[in-house]
C-alpha positions as CSV (number, residue, x, y, z in Angstrom):
1,M,10.2,-105.1,1.0
2,K,12.6,-103.0,-0.9
3,R,11.2,-104.2,-4.3
4,I,7.7,-103.3,-3.2
5,L,8.7,-99.8,-2.2
6,V,10.6,-99.2,-5.5
7,G,7.7,-100.6,-7.5
8,L,5.2,-98.4,-5.6
9,S,7.4,-95.3,-6.1
10,V,7.5,-96.0,-9.9
11,V,3.8,-96.5,-10.1
12,V,3.0,-93.3,-8.1
13,G,5.5,-91.3,-10.1
14,T,4.0,-92.5,-13.4
15,L,0.5,-91.7,-12.1
16,V,1.6,-88.1,-11.1
17,M,3.3,-87.5,-14.4
18,G,0.1,-88.7,-16.3
19,L,-2.2,-86.5,-14.2
20,T,-0.1,-83.4,-14.4
21,N,1.2,-83.8,-18.0
22,A,4.7,-83.5,-16.7
23,S,7.8,-84.0,-18.8
24,A,11.5,-83.1,-18.6
25,S,11.0,-80.6,-21.3
26,V,8.5,-78.7,-19.3
27,Y,10.6,-78.5,-16.1
28,C,13.9,-78.0,-18.0
29,D,12.6,-75.5,-20.6
30,V,15.4,-73.1,-21.0
31,D,15.5,-71.7,-24.6
32,P,17.7,-68.7,-24.6
33,T,16.5,-66.3,-27.3
34,I,18.8,-63.5,-28.2
35,P,17.6,-60.4,-30.2
36,V,20.2,-61.0,-33.0
37,G,19.2,-62.3,-36.4
38,T,20.5,-62.9,-39.9
39,P,18.9,-62.3,-43.3
40,L,18.3,-66.0,-43.6
41,T,15.7,-68.1,-41.7
42,Y,17.3,-71.4,-40.6
43,A,16.7,-74.4,-38.4
44,I,19.4,-76.9,-37.4
45,A,18.3,-79.8,-35.1
46,P,20.5,-82.9,-35.4
47,T,20.2,-86.0,-33.2
48,I,23.3,-87.6,-31.8
49,S,22.9,-91.1,-30.4
50,L,25.3,-92.4,-27.8
51,G,24.1,-95.9,-26.9
52,T,20.9,-95.4,-25.0
53,L,21.4,-91.7,-24.6
54,A,20.3,-89.3,-27.4
55,V,21.4,-85.6,-27.5
56,H,19.3,-83.1,-29.4
57,P,21.0,-79.8,-30.0
58,Y,19.1,-77.2,-31.9
59,L,19.6,-73.7,-33.3
60,Y,16.7,-71.7,-34.9
61,G,17.1,-68.3,-36.5
62,T,14.9,-65.6,-38.0
63,R,15.6,-62.1,-39.2
64,K,15.1,-60.8,-35.7
65,T,16.0,-63.6,-33.2
66,T,18.2,-66.6,-32.6
67,T,17.1,-69.4,-30.3
68,F,19.3,-72.3,-29.2
69,G,19.4,-75.2,-26.7
70,I,19.9,-78.8,-26.2
71,G,17.7,-81.8,-25.1
72,L,18.6,-85.2,-23.7
73,S,16.6,-88.4,-23.9
74,L,17.0,-92.0,-23.0
């Protein structure tokens, strides 16, 4: 019975995500942008793999703004 409920939960969750176009990046979208820039435009976005976990820090800059953040994926 427990396996049936877990399987049903996974199926319903997948269906809801497909219908609503949901993803973690949509719900956890926090990209702080500060109004400080540099004369150079740059983009730094390395990927760091730690086994099954991947970390995606990023830093983008223009003449007027700087945006930074981090993403996680399995």
